[in-house]
Every structure is written in structure tokens, then in C-alpha cells.
C-alpha positions in Angstrom: 89.8 107.5 99.3 88.0 104.8 97.3 91.2 104.2 95.3 93.2 103.8 98.5 90.7 101.3 100.0 90.8 99.2 96.8 94.5 98.9 96.9 94.4 98.0 100.7 91.7 95.4 100.0 93.9 93.8 97.3 96.7 93.4 99.8 94.4 92.0 102.5 92.8 89.5 100.1 96.3 88.3 99.1 97.2 87.9 102.7 94.1 85.9 103.4 94.9 83.5 100.6 98.3 83.0 102.1 100.2 83.9 98.9 103.2 85.8 100.2 104.5 86.8 96.7 101.2 88.1 95.6 100.7 90.0 98.9 104.2 91.6 98.5 103.4 92.7 95.0 100.0 94.2 96.0 101.8 95.9 99.0 104.3 97.5 96.6 101.5 98.8 94.5 99.5 100.1 97.5 102.4 102.0 99.2 102.6 104.9 96.7 98.8 105.2 96.7 98.7 105.5 100.5 101.5 108.0 100.5 99.8 110.1 97.8 96.7 110.2 100.0 98.8 111.5 102.9 100.5 114.2 100.7 97.1 115.3 99.3 95.7 115.6 102.9 93.1 112.8 102.5 94.7 110.8 105.3 97.0 111.8 108.1 100.7 110.9 107.6 100.8 108.8 110.8 97.6 106.9 109.8 99.3 105.9 106.5 102.5 104.9 108.3 100.5 102.8 110.8 98.5 101.0 108.0 101.7 100.3 106.0 103.4 99.0 109.1 100.6 96.7 110.0 100.2 95.3 106.5 104.0 94.8 106.2 104.0 92.9 109.5 101.1 90.7 108.3 103.0 89.9 105.1 106.2 89.0 107.0 104.2 86.7 109.2 103.0 84.6 106.3 
């Protein structure tokens, strides 16, 4: 869970700086980590999907 939070924080900090390229790279790195959390039962599959969708929408809005 700590590892997942770290990856999500990297994406969010990149979004806050307004760097779309950096945010997209961080998002690509975070995606498999979140999905791994869902497959291991740490997070629910729908929770992961929701988080990814919201992060993706924020990146697109940059």
C-alpha cells in the first residue's frame, strides 16, 4: 500500500507542477503498481479503476 501511495503521489505532484509529459510518465509507472495492488487483494478492482480514471482525466485537462 505504501508503494502504491508513493507512485500516486508522484503523479499528483507532476500534475500540480503542470508538466504534462512528466505527469504522463509517472502515470505510466503508477498504472501497473495499482493493478498489482488490485490483483493481490490490497485494493478493490473498482477502486483502482476509479483512481486511474480520475488521474488520467486530470492529466488530460493539463
